[in-house]
The first five atom37 places (N, CA, C, CB, O) and aatype in JSON, in Angstrom:
{
  "aatype": [12, 2, 5, 3, 3, 1, 11, 6, 10, 9, 13, 18, 1, 9, 16, 11, 0, 11, 6, 9, 13, 0, 6, 9, 3, 10, 8, 10, 11, 2, 6, 10, 17, 2, 16, 0, 19, 2, 1, 10, 18, 18, 0, 4, 13, 18, 0, 19, 15, 0, 10, 10, 10, 11, 2, 2, 9, 15, 0, 11, 16, 8, 0, 7, 0, 1, 10, 12, 10, 7, 12, 8, 13, 9, 11, 16, 7, 9, 9, 15, 11, 6, 13, 7, 11, 13, 18, 15, 3, 10, 13, 3, 10, 1, 5, 16, 7, 3, 18, 6, 3, 13, 11, 3, 2, 11, 11, 6, 3, 19, 9, 3, 10, 9, 6, 14, 0, 11, 11, 10, 9, 15, 6, 9, 6, 11, 10, 9, 19, 11],
  "atom_mask": [
    [1, 1, 1, 1, 1],
    [1, 1, 1, 1, 1],
    [1, 1, 1, 1, 1],
    [1, 1, 1, 1, 1],
    [1, 1, 1, 1, 1],
    [1, 1, 1, 1, 1],
    [1, 1, 1, 1, 1],
    [1, 1, 1, 1, 1],
    [1, 1, 1, 1, 1],
    [1, 1, 1, 1, 1],
    [1, 1, 1, 1, 1],
    [1, 1, 1, 1, 1],
    [1, 1, 1, 1, 1],
    [1, 1, 1, 1, 1],
    [1, 1, 1, 1, 1],
    [1, 1, 1, 1, 1],
    [1, 1, 1, 1, 1],
    [1, 1, 1, 1, 1],
    [1, 1, 1, 1, 1],
    [1, 1, 1, 1, 1],
    [1, 1, 1, 1, 1],
    [1, 1, 1, 1, 1],
    [1, 1, 1, 1, 1],
    [1, 1, 1, 1, 1],
    [1, 1, 1, 1, 1],
    [1, 1, 1, 1, 1],
    [1, 1, 1, 1, 1],
    [1, 1, 1, 1, 1],
    [1, 1, 1, 1, 1],
    [1, 1, 1, 1, 1],
    [1, 1, 1, 1, 1],
    [1, 1, 1, 1, 1],
    [1, 1, 1, 1, 1],
    [1, 1, 1, 1, 1],
    [1, 1, 1, 1, 1],
    [1, 1, 1, 1, 1],
    [1, 1, 1, 1, 1],
    [1, 1, 1, 1, 1],
    [1, 1, 1, 1, 1],
    [1, 1, 1, 1, 1],
    [1, 1, 1, 1, 1],
    [1, 1, 1, 1, 1],
    [1, 1, 1, 1, 1],
    [1, 1, 1, 1, 1],
    [1, 1, 1, 1, 1],
    [1, 1, 1, 1, 1],
    [1, 1, 1, 1, 1],
    [1, 1, 1, 1, 1],
    [1, 1, 1, 1, 1],
    [1, 1, 1, 1, 1],
    [1, 1, 1, 1, 1],
    [1, 1, 1, 1, 1],
    [1, 1, 1, 1, 1],
    [1, 1, 1, 1, 1],
    [1, 1, 1, 1, 1],
    [1, 1, 1, 1, 1],
    [1, 1, 1, 1, 1],
    [1, 1, 1, 1, 1],
    [1, 1, 1, 1, 1],
    [1, 1, 1, 1, 1],
    [1, 1, 1, 1, 1],
    [1, 1, 1, 1, 1],
    [1, 1, 1, 1, 1],
    [1, 1, 1, 0, 1],
    [1, 1, 1, 1, 1],
    [1, 1, 1, 1, 1],
    [1, 1, 1, 1, 1],
    [1, 1, 1, 1, 1],
    [1, 1, 1, 1, 1],
    [1, 1, 1, 0, 1],
    [1, 1, 1, 1, 1],
    [1, 1, 1, 1, 1],
    [1, 1, 1, 1, 1],
    [1, 1, 1, 1, 1],
    [1, 1, 1, 1, 1],
    [1, 1, 1, 1, 1],
    [1, 1, 1, 0, 1],
    [1, 1, 1, 1, 1],
    [1, 1, 1, 1, 1],
    [1, 1, 1, 1, 1],
    [1, 1, 1, 1, 1],
    [1, 1, 1, 1, 1],
    [1, 1, 1, 1, 1],
    [1, 1, 1, 0, 1],
    [1, 1, 1, 1, 1],
    [1, 1, 1, 1, 1],
    [1, 1, 1, 1, 1],
    [1, 1, 1, 1, 1],
    [1, 1, 1, 1, 1],
    [1, 1, 1, 1, 1],
    [1, 1, 1, 1, 1],
    [1, 1, 1, 1, 1],
    [1, 1, 1, 1, 1],
    [1, 1, 1, 1, 1],
    [1, 1, 1, 1, 1],
    [1, 1, 1, 1, 1],
    [1, 1, 1, 0, 1],
    [1, 1, 1, 1, 1],
    [1, 1, 1, 1, 1],
    [1, 1, 1, 1, 1],
    [1, 1, 1, 1, 1],
    [1, 1, 1, 1, 1],
    [1, 1, 1, 1, 1],
    [1, 1, 1, 1, 1],
    [1, 1, 1, 1, 1],
    [1, 1, 1, 1, 1],
    [1, 1, 1, 1, 1],
    [1, 1, 1, 1, 1],
    [1, 1, 1, 1, 1],
    [1, 1, 1, 1, 1],
    [1, 1, 1, 1, 1],
    [1, 1, 1, 1, 1],
    [1, 1, 1, 1, 1],
    [1, 1, 1, 1, 1],
    [1, 1, 1, 1, 1],
    [1, 1, 1, 1, 1],
    [1, 1, 1, 1, 1],
    [1, 1, 1, 1, 1],
    [1, 1, 1, 1, 1],
    [1, 1, 1, 1, 1],
    [1, 1, 1, 1, 1],
    [1, 1, 1, 1, 1],
    [1, 1, 1, 1, 1],
    [1, 1, 1, 1, 1],
    [1, 1, 1, 1, 1],
    [1, 1, 1, 1, 1],
    [1, 1, 1, 1, 1],
    [1, 1, 1, 1, 1],
    [1, 1, 1, 1, 1],
    [1, 1, 1, 1, 1]
  ],
  "atom_positions": [
    [[11.87, 7.71, 3.0], [10.37, 7.52, 3.4], [10.52, 7.12, 4.91], [9.51, 6.27, 2.44], [11.4, 6.47, 5.48]],
    [[9.36, 7.7, 5.39], [9.28, 7.56, 6.8], [8.71, 5.88, 7.36], [8.19, 8.83, 7.27], [8.44, 4.93, 6.63]],
    [[8.66, 5.92, 8.65], [8.18, 4.69, 9.03], [6.77, 4.36, 8.9], [8.5, 4.53, 10.24], [6.45, 3.17, 8.94]],
    [[5.84, 5.3, 8.75], [4.42, 4.92, 8.32], [4.38, 4.78, 7.01], [3.37, 5.86, 8.68], [3.47, 4.0, 6.73]],
    [[4.98, 5.18, 6.02], [4.84, 4.91, 4.69], [5.49, 3.31, 4.55], [5.63, 6.12, 3.78], [4.93, 2.49, 3.83]],
    [[6.58, 3.02, 5.24], [7.15, 1.98, 4.84], [6.08, 0.66, 5.24], [8.6, 1.99, 5.48], [5.86, -0.32, 4.53]],
    [[5.57, 0.92, 6.45], [4.67, -0.05, 6.93], [3.37, -0.29, 6.04], [4.29, 0.35, 8.3], [2.79, -1.37, 5.94]],
    [[3.01, 0.92, 5.4], [1.98, 0.92, 4.71], [2.36, 0.38, 3.44], [1.42, 2.14, 4.68], [1.4, -0.15, 2.88]],
    [[3.75, 0.33, 2.62], [3.73, -0.31, 1.67], [4.09, -1.53, 1.87], [4.27, 0.19, 0.87], [3.86, -2.16, 0.84]],
    [[4.63, -2.32, 2.85], [4.73, -3.8, 3.23], [3.36, -4.0, 3.5], [5.71, -4.21, 4.51], [2.97, -5.14, 3.25]],
    [[2.63, -3.33, 3.87], [1.29, -4.07, 4.11], [0.8, -4.19, 2.5], [0.07, -3.08, 5.24], [0.48, -5.28, 2.02]],
    [[0.79, -3.1, 1.83], [0.22, -3.02, 0.3], [1.2, -4.59, -0.49], [0.81, -0.98, -0.61], [0.6, -5.44, -1.15]],
    [[2.35, -4.64, -0.3], [2.84, -5.72, -1.08], [2.24, -7.04, -0.91], [4.16, -5.85, -0.86], [1.8, -7.75, -1.81]],
    [[2.27, -7.33, 0.61], [1.97, -8.53, 1.08], [0.42, -8.83, 0.78], [2.36, -8.58, 2.55], [0.0, -9.98, 0.66]],
    [[-0.28, -7.87, 0.7], [-1.71, -7.85, 0.13], [-1.74, -8.03, -1.23], [-2.44, -6.61, 0.38], [-2.57, -8.84, -1.63]],
    [[-1.07, -7.51, -2.02], [-1.0, -7.89, -3.49], [-0.4, -9.1, -3.47], [-0.25, -6.93, -4.42], [-0.98, -9.77, -4.33]],
    [[0.22, -9.57, -3.1], [0.83, -11.01, -3.41], [-0.21, -11.77, -3.21], [2.03, -11.53, -2.54], [-0.51, -12.51, -4.15]],
    [[-0.88, -11.8, -2.24], [-2.43, -12.57, -1.74], [-3.38, -12.66, -2.85], [-3.32, -11.68, -0.52], [-4.01, -13.6, -3.32]],
    [[-3.3, -11.06, -3.22], [-4.55, -10.82, -4.24], [-4.1, -11.56, -5.78], [-4.86, -8.89, -4.46], [-4.88, -11.98, -6.64]],
    [[-2.62, -11.56, -5.81], [-2.33, -12.32, -7.17], [-2.43, -13.41, -6.86], [-1.1, -12.19, -7.87], [-2.98, -13.89, -7.86]],
    [[-2.27, -14.38, -6.01], [-2.08, -15.77, -5.76], [-3.82, -16.06, -6.03], [-1.28, -16.19, -4.04], [-4.24, -17.0, -6.71]],
    [[-4.6, -15.14, -5.41], [-5.97, -15.58, -5.59], [-6.46, -15.5, -7.05], [-6.87, -14.76, -4.72], [-7.58, -15.94, -7.33]],
    [[-5.67, -14.97, -8.0], [-6.04, -15.09, -9.28], [-5.49, -16.44, -10.13], [-5.6, -13.83, -9.88], [-5.56, -16.49, -11.36]],
    [[-5.0, -17.42, -9.39], [-4.61, -18.59, -9.93], [-5.53, -19.44, -10.87], [-4.27, -19.29, -8.91], [-5.32, -19.79, -12.03]],
    [[-6.93, -19.77, -9.82], [-7.78, -20.65, -10.31], [-8.2, -20.24, -11.48], [-8.76, -20.91, -9.54], [-8.52, -21.09, -12.31]],
    [[-8.29, -18.75, -11.81], [-9.02, -18.25, -13.24], [-8.16, -18.73, -14.3], [-9.19, -16.55, -13.43], [-8.69, -19.18, -15.32]],
    [[-6.9, -18.7, -14.17], [-5.94, -18.98, -15.02], [-5.91, -20.47, -15.57], [-4.77, -18.63, -14.38], [-5.66, -20.83, -16.72]],
    [[-6.19, -21.16, -14.59], [-5.96, -22.78, -14.36], [-7.28, -22.71, -15.2], [-5.9, -23.67, -12.55], [-7.05, -22.62, -16.4]],
    [[-8.51, -22.74, -14.88], [-9.88, -22.65, -15.53], [-9.5, -22.51, -16.87], [-10.86, -21.47, -15.05], [-9.52, -23.49, -17.61]],
    [[-9.13, -21.33, -17.3], [-8.95, -21.14, -18.52], [-7.5, -21.95, -19.55], [-8.95, -19.67, -18.4], [-7.3, -21.8, -20.76]],
    [[-6.83, -22.62, -18.75], [-5.89, -23.33, -19.4], [-4.46, -22.44, -19.89], [-6.66, -23.95, -20.6], [-3.68, -22.92, -20.71]],
    [[-4.24, -21.04, -19.24], [-3.32, -20.43, -19.44], [-2.31, -20.61, -18.24], [-3.74, -19.22, -19.75], [-2.3, -20.07, -17.14]],
    [[-1.47, -21.57, -18.81], [-0.35, -22.12, -18.01], [0.82, -21.1, -17.89], [0.17, -23.45, -18.66], [1.3, -20.77, -16.81]],
    [[1.28, -20.58, -19.18], [1.91, -19.4, -18.81], [2.11, -18.46, -17.83], [1.71, -18.92, -19.34], [3.04, -18.22, -17.06]],
    [[0.7, -17.81, -18.09], [-0.03, -16.59, -17.1], [0.08, -17.11, -16.05], [-1.55, -16.14, -17.25], [0.85, -16.58, -15.25]],
    [[-0.58, -18.2, -15.69], [-0.28, -18.85, -14.07], [1.11, -18.99, -13.55], [-0.8, -20.36, -13.93], [1.26, -18.72, -12.36]],
    [[1.81, -19.24, -14.0], [3.24, -18.95, -13.68], [3.9, -17.72, -13.22], [3.85, -19.2, -14.65], [4.6, -17.52, -12.23]],
    [[3.34, -16.61, -14.61], [3.75, -15.72, -14.5], [2.91, -14.79, -12.86], [3.63, -15.27, -15.99], [3.46, -13.89, -12.22]],
    [[1.84, -15.25, -12.64], [1.11, -14.77, -11.65], [1.58, -15.48, -10.4], [-0.33, -14.92, -11.94], [1.55, -14.86, -9.34]],
    [[1.95, -16.53, -10.43], [2.49, -17.3, -9.24], [3.95, -16.56, -8.57], [2.82, -18.93, -9.81], [4.25, -16.3, -7.4]],
    [[4.65, -16.38, -9.79], [5.89, -15.92, -9.69], [5.58, -14.32, -9.04], [6.69, -16.03, -11.23], [5.99, -14.01, -7.92]],
    [[5.1, -13.74, -9.58], [4.48, -12.38, -9.02], [3.97, -12.17, -7.68], [3.41, -12.04, -9.75], [3.96, -11.12, -7.03]],
    [[3.53, -13.34, -7.37], [2.69, -13.18, -5.91], [3.82, -13.51, -4.83], [1.21, -14.4, -5.73], [3.84, -13.07, -3.69]],
    [[4.73, -14.35, -5.4], [5.98, -14.95, -4.32], [6.76, -13.46, -4.7], [7.06, -16.86, -4.85], [6.98, -12.82, -3.68]],
    [[7.16, -12.88, -5.77], [8.05, -11.67, -5.92], [7.39, -10.37, -4.7], [7.95, -11.11, -7.79], [8.02, -9.79, -3.82]],
    [[6.34, -10.26, -4.97], [5.7, -9.31, -4.13], [5.68, -9.48, -2.53], [4.37, -9.28, -4.59], [5.96, -8.59, -1.73]],
    [[5.35, -10.69, -2.24], [6.05, -11.11, -1.01], [7.55, -11.31, -0.49], [5.62, -12.1, -0.89], [7.79, -11.36, 0.72]],
    [[8.36, -11.4, -1.28], [9.65, -11.47, -1.4], [9.89, -9.78, -1.04], [10.14, -12.14, -2.95], [10.3, -9.45, 0.07]],
    [[9.67, -9.09, -1.77], [9.8, -7.48, -1.96], [9.27, -6.78, -0.76], [8.95, -6.92, -3.27], [9.81, -5.74, -0.38]],
    [[8.15, -7.33, -0.08], [7.56, -7.1, 1.25], [8.8, -7.06, 2.4], [6.43, -8.35, 1.56], [9.33, -6.11, 2.97]],
    [[9.04, -8.59, 2.47], [10.36, -9.11, 3.32], [11.41, -8.12, 3.55], [11.11, -10.31, 2.6], [11.87, -7.6, 4.57]],
    [[11.72, -7.97, 2.0], [13.14, -7.27, 2.23], [12.91, -6.19, 2.67], [14.04, -7.06, 1.14], [13.67, -5.81, 3.56]],
    [[11.69, -5.17, 2.19], [11.4, -4.18, 2.89], [11.38, -3.93, 4.25], [10.55, -3.98, 2.58], [11.9, -2.96, 4.8]],
    [[10.82, -4.77, 4.74], [10.46, -5.04, 6.22], [11.94, -4.9, 6.79], [9.68, -6.66, 6.54], [12.18, -4.05, 7.64]],
    [[12.67, -5.55, 6.41], [14.13, -5.49, 6.87], [15.38, -4.85, 6.36], [14.48, -6.58, 6.89], [16.55, -5.21, 6.47]],
    [[14.67, -3.44, 5.56], [15.85, -2.58, 5.33], [16.61, -2.98, 4.17], [16.75, -2.58, 6.47], [17.73, -2.49, 4.0]],
    [[16.11, -3.83, 3.31], [16.98, -4.6, 2.38], [16.71, -4.27, 0.84], [16.75, -6.15, 2.63], [15.63, -4.48, 0.29]],
    [[17.73, -3.78, 0.29], [17.29, -2.9, -0.93], [17.68, -4.05, -2.09], [18.23, -1.21, -1.1], [18.69, -4.76, -2.12]],
    [[16.52, -4.01, -3.06], [16.88, -4.53, -4.13], [16.09, -3.88, -5.34], [16.74, -5.92, -3.98], [14.9, -3.61, -5.17]],
    [[16.76, -3.58, -6.68], [16.29, -2.77, -7.82], [15.73, -3.58, -8.81], [17.33, -1.98, -8.42], [14.9, -3.1, -9.58]],
    [[16.06, -4.72, -8.88], [16.02, -5.57, -10.17], [15.23, -6.95, -9.37], [17.86, -5.93, -10.98], [15.4, -7.09, -8.16]],
    [[14.43, -7.87, -10.08], [14.22, -9.22, -9.46], [15.18, -10.03, -9.54], [13.23, -9.88, -9.91], [14.81, -11.12, -9.09]],
    [[16.4, -10.06, -9.95], [17.39, -10.9, -9.76], [18.05, -10.4, -8.39], [18.33, -10.92, -11.0], [18.43, -11.19, -7.53]],
    [[18.15, -8.86, -8.26], [18.65, -8.38, -6.91], [17.76, -9.21, -5.74], [0.0, 0.0, 0.0], [18.25, -9.7, -4.72]],
    [[16.29, -9.25, -6.15], [15.46, -9.41, -4.93], [15.83, -10.97, -4.62], [13.71, -9.07, -5.2], [15.89, -11.32, -3.44]],
    [[16.09, -11.97, -5.74], [16.31, -13.11, -5.64], [17.43, -13.38, -4.7], [16.42, -13.56, -6.8], [17.45, -14.09, -3.69]],
    [[18.55, -12.54, -5.36], [19.8, -12.37, -4.44], [19.88, -12.24, -3.19], [20.42, -11.49, -4.69], [20.36, -13.09, -2.44]],
    [[19.45, -11.22, -2.87], [18.76, -10.76, -1.36], [18.46, -11.35, -0.34], [17.73, -10.31, -1.36], [18.84, -11.39, 0.83]],
    [[17.38, -12.02, -1.24], [16.43, -13.15, -0.39], [17.49, -14.41, 0.02], [14.96, -13.87, -1.51], [17.51, -14.99, 1.11]],
    [[18.2, -14.61, -0.91], [19.28, -15.91, -0.51], [20.52, -15.69, 0.27], [0.0, 0.0, 0.0], [21.12, -16.65, 0.75]],
    [[20.93, -14.48, 0.4], [21.95, -14.07, 0.96], [21.39, -13.78, 2.42], [22.58, -12.92, 0.18], [22.19, -14.04, 3.32]],
    [[20.15, -13.3, 2.82], [19.67, -12.71, 3.85], [18.79, -13.39, 4.6], [19.21, -11.7, 3.53], [18.59, -12.9, 5.71]],
    [[17.94, -14.82, 4.18], [17.5, -15.26, 4.54], [17.64, -16.84, 4.08], [16.72, -14.56, 4.55], [17.68, -17.47, 5.14]],
    [[17.7, -17.4, 3.39], [18.13, -18.64, 2.92], [19.38, -19.34, 3.56], [18.34, -18.47, 1.57], [19.4, -20.34, 4.27]],
    [[20.44, -18.56, 3.14], [21.89, -18.77, 3.76], [21.93, -18.85, 5.5], [22.89, -17.39, 3.23], [22.6, -19.62, 6.19]],
    [[21.17, -17.99, 5.86], [21.14, -17.73, 7.17], [20.47, -18.98, 7.92], [20.42, -16.41, 7.39], [20.84, -19.46, 8.99]],
    [[19.27, -19.44, 7.03], [18.41, -20.57, 7.68], [17.07, -19.87, 7.89], [0.0, 0.0, 0.0], [16.17, -20.71, 7.87]],
    [[16.66, -18.72, 8.07], [15.61, -18.03, 8.35], [14.62, -18.63, 7.33], [15.85, -16.53, 8.29], [13.51, -18.76, 7.84]],
    [[14.68, -19.02, 6.09], [13.72, -19.65, 5.36], [14.78, -20.66, 4.6], [12.75, -18.57, 4.39], [15.93, -20.48, 4.21]],
    [[13.82, -21.93, 4.55], [14.37, -23.08, 4.14], [15.05, -22.88, 2.63], [13.26, -24.16, 4.2], [14.8, -21.97, 1.84]],
    [[16.14, -24.15, 2.44], [16.94, -23.72, 1.14], [15.8, -24.18, 0.11], [18.63, -24.56, 0.88], [15.76, -23.6, -0.97]],
    [[14.68, -25.39, 0.42], [14.07, -25.64, -0.5], [13.1, -24.28, -1.18], [13.42, -26.81, -0.04], [12.73, -24.32, -2.35]],
    [[12.83, -23.32, -0.42], [11.97, -22.22, -0.67], [12.79, -21.59, -1.67], [11.58, -21.3, 0.58], [12.3, -21.19, -2.73]],
    [[14.1, -21.47, -1.39], [15.12, -20.75, -2.22], [15.17, -21.12, -3.39], [0.0, 0.0, 0.0], [15.31, -20.28, -4.28]],
    [[15.09, -22.44, -3.68], [15.47, -23.12, -4.71], [14.24, -22.83, -5.44], [15.88, -24.57, -4.47], [14.36, -22.03, -6.37]],
    [[12.97, -23.36, -5.16], [11.8, -23.23, -5.46], [11.69, -21.66, -5.98], [10.95, -23.68, -4.29], [11.28, -21.48, -7.13]],
    [[11.96, -20.78, -5.37], [11.52, -19.3, -6.05], [12.7, -18.77, -7.17], [11.39, -17.99, -4.68], [12.46, -17.88, -7.98]],
    [[13.88, -19.42, -7.08], [14.57, -19.68, -8.46], [13.98, -20.1, -9.35], [15.48, -20.44, -8.51], [13.55, -19.47, -10.32]],
    [[13.88, -21.46, -9.08], [12.83, -22.2, -10.48], [11.66, -21.44, -10.74], [12.14, -23.84, -10.16], [11.26, -21.44, -11.91]],
    [[11.12, -20.89, -10.02], [10.12, -20.17, -10.65], [9.99, -18.89, -11.21], [9.38, -20.17, -10.01], [9.08, -18.41, -11.88]],
    [[11.26, -18.32, -10.74], [11.89, -17.25, -11.82], [12.07, -17.62, -13.06], [13.14, -16.79, -11.51], [11.41, -17.17, -13.99]],
    [[12.85, -18.34, -13.17], [13.3, -19.31, -14.48], [12.26, -20.02, -15.52], [14.07, -20.54, -13.89], [12.44, -20.31, -16.7]],
    [[11.22, -20.19, -14.78], [9.92, -20.65, -15.4], [9.29, -19.55, -15.89], [9.0, -21.38, -14.49], [8.97, -19.54, -17.08]],
    [[9.0, -18.45, -15.05], [8.45, -17.35, -15.36], [9.25, -16.61, -16.53], [8.33, -16.62, -14.16], [8.52, -15.97, -17.29]],
    [[10.74, -16.59, -16.82], [11.41, -15.87, -17.61], [11.19, -16.71, -19.07], [12.91, -15.68, -17.04], [11.11, -16.21, -20.19]],
    [[11.11, -18.03, -18.73], [11.03, -18.9, -20.08], [9.78, -18.75, -20.71], [11.21, -20.43, -19.87], [9.72, -18.5, -21.91]],
    [[8.75, -18.87, -19.98], [7.17, -18.58, -20.02], [6.85, -17.04, -20.94], [0.0, 0.0, 0.0], [6.01, -16.93, -21.82]],
    [[7.68, -16.06, -20.49], [7.2, -14.68, -20.85], [7.89, -14.36, -22.13], [7.52, -13.57, -19.73], [7.31, -13.64, -22.94]],
    [[9.25, -14.88, -22.42], [10.3, -14.39, -23.08], [10.88, -15.59, -24.19], [11.38, -13.92, -21.95], [11.69, -15.36, -25.08]],
    [[10.39, -16.63, -23.98], [11.04, -17.93, -25.05], [9.86, -18.34, -25.74], [11.77, -19.46, -24.23], [8.79, -18.7, -25.25]],
    [[10.24, -18.23, -27.21], [9.27, -18.91, -28.17], [9.5, -20.27, -28.08], [9.4, -18.48, -29.62], [10.58, -20.84, -27.93]],
    [[8.06, -20.87, -28.24], [7.79, -22.49, -28.19], [8.07, -23.0, -27.12], [8.47, -23.31, -29.08], [8.43, -24.18, -27.18]],
    [[8.01, -22.25, -25.59], [8.31, -22.89, -24.63], [7.11, -22.4, -23.79], [9.72, -22.69, -24.18], [6.83, -21.23, -23.51]],
    [[6.49, -23.5, -23.46], [5.3, -23.43, -22.92], [5.25, -24.14, -21.55], [4.38, -23.93, -23.86], [5.88, -25.18, -21.35]],
    [[4.63, -23.64, -20.78], [4.47, -24.44, -19.13], [3.48, -25.74, -19.61], [3.45, -23.18, -17.59], [2.82, -25.7, -20.64]],
    [[3.49, -26.78, -18.76], [2.71, -27.45, -18.95], [1.6, -27.5, -17.47], [3.43, -28.59, -19.46], [1.6, -27.14, -16.29]],
    [[0.94, -28.04, -18.22], [-0.46, -28.2, -16.98], [0.02, -28.9, -15.42], [-1.88, -29.54, -17.73], [-0.14, -28.36, -14.33]],
    [[0.54, -30.05, -15.67], [1.03, -30.62, -14.5], [2.05, -30.25, -13.82], [1.23, -31.64, -14.64], [2.22, -30.71, -12.69]],
    [[3.14, -29.15, -14.49], [4.09, -28.34, -13.71], [3.49, -27.27, -12.98], [5.1, -27.78, -14.53], [3.83, -26.83, -11.88]],
    [[2.5, -26.88, -13.79], [1.97, -25.38, -13.0], [1.11, -26.08, -11.54], [0.53, -24.19, -14.31], [1.16, -25.64, -10.39]],
    [[0.6, -26.89, -11.89], [-0.4, -27.74, -10.73], [0.77, -27.79, -9.75], [-1.13, -29.56, -11.21], [0.54, -27.22, -8.68]],
    [[1.83, -28.28, -9.88], [2.74, -28.75, -8.85], [3.76, -27.58, -8.09], [3.6, -29.86, -9.56], [4.57, -27.69, -7.17]],
    [[3.26, -26.19, -9.09], [3.88, -25.01, -8.11], [2.99, -24.49, -7.22], [4.4, -23.79, -8.84], [3.45, -24.04, -6.17]],
    [[1.82, -24.46, -7.41], [0.93, -23.87, -6.66], [0.69, -23.99, -4.94], [-0.09, -24.26, -7.3], [0.26, -23.05, -4.28]],
    [[1.05, -25.32, -4.36], [1.22, -25.29, -2.82], [2.62, -24.78, -2.49], [1.02, -26.76, -2.14], [2.77, -24.14, -1.46]],
    [[3.38, -24.96, -3.09], [4.69, -24.32, -2.55], [4.85, -22.48, -2.62], [5.95, -25.06, -3.54], [5.66, -21.8, -2.0]],
    [[4.06, -22.14, -3.36], [3.93, -20.91, -3.42], [3.17, -20.29, -2.36], [3.48, -20.67, -4.53], [3.65, -19.35, -1.72]],
    [[2.19, -20.68, -2.17], [1.08, -20.64, -1.21], [1.86, -20.61, 0.19], [0.01, -21.97, -1.39], [1.73, -19.7, 1.0]],
    [[2.75, -21.84, 0.39], [3.59, -21.76, 1.46], [4.76, -20.88, 1.63], [3.97, -22.82, 1.59], [5.24, -20.61, 2.73]],
    [[5.14, -20.52, 0.68], [6.12, -19.48, 0.69], [5.77, -17.88, 1.14], [6.62, -19.51, -0.67], [6.43, -17.07, 1.8]],
    [[4.57, -17.78, 0.53], [3.9, -16.55, 0.99], [3.74, -16.7, 2.2], [2.69, -16.2, 0.43], [4.27, -15.94, 3.01]],
    [[3.11, -17.54, 2.51], [2.4, -17.74, 4.11], [3.6, -17.74, 5.02], [1.46, -19.35, 4.38], [3.4, -17.44, 6.2]],
    [[5.02, -18.09, 4.54], [6.16, -18.31, 5.61], [6.69, -17.02, 5.63], [7.32, -19.45, 5.29], [7.45, -16.77, 6.56]],
    [[6.43, -15.99, 4.66], [7.07, -14.92, 4.63], [6.27, -13.81, 5.46], [7.33, -14.6, 3.25], [6.77, -13.02, 6.25]],
    [[4.86, -13.93, 5.1], [4.05, -13.16, 5.88], [3.98, -13.49, 7.27], [2.87, -13.18, 5.38], [3.54, -12.54, 7.93]],
    [[4.29, -14.61, 8.01], [4.76, -14.7, 9.32], [5.97, -14.13, 9.95], [4.85, -15.82, 9.5], [6.09, -13.81, 11.13]],
    [[6.94, -14.04, 8.92], [8.25, -13.43, 9.47], [7.91, -11.72, 9.29], [9.78, -14.04, 8.46], [8.57, -10.95, 9.99]],
    [[7.13, -11.29, 8.58], [7.01, -10.02, 8.39], [5.95, -9.41, 9.64], [6.52, -9.82, 6.87], [5.96, -8.25, 10.06]],
    [[4.98, -10.6, 10.13], [4.17, -9.92, 11.3], [5.0, -10.1, 12.44], [2.69, -10.55, 11.59], [4.52, -9.64, 13.48]],
    [[6.09, -10.62, 12.52], [6.71, -10.96, 13.8], [7.49, -9.6, 14.51], [7.8, -12.21, 13.49], [8.07, -9.72, 15.59]]
  ]
}
C-alpha cells in the first residue's frame, strides 16, 4: 500500500469511528443496549485500527488490535492505562452482548461507557493528527 492509500485509509477509519459513535443516541432512544455497546466498541475499534495503521503496526484480529494497542501505546504511556482497561472491558462487554445467551447489557452500564468512548476516540484522533 502506498503512502497516499494509507493516509486515505487512516482518514476513512477515524471518520468511520466518529460516524458509528454518532449512532449511539438512536440505539439509546430505542433501548437497544447490546447494540449500543456493539457500536461503541466498533467506534473505538475503528479509531484504534487507524492509530495502528498510522504507526505501521499490523493486527489481523480484534484481539490483536487490543494487544498491539496495549504493547505500543498503553505500556509506553502514550495512552493512559485507564483507556487501555476501558477498551479491554468494552471488548468483553461487546463479546458478551453479541454472543452469550441471556447476558444483556443494562442501561446504566451503557450510559457510563459513552463519555470514555468519546474521550478515547478523541485522544486517538489527536495522536493521528500529530
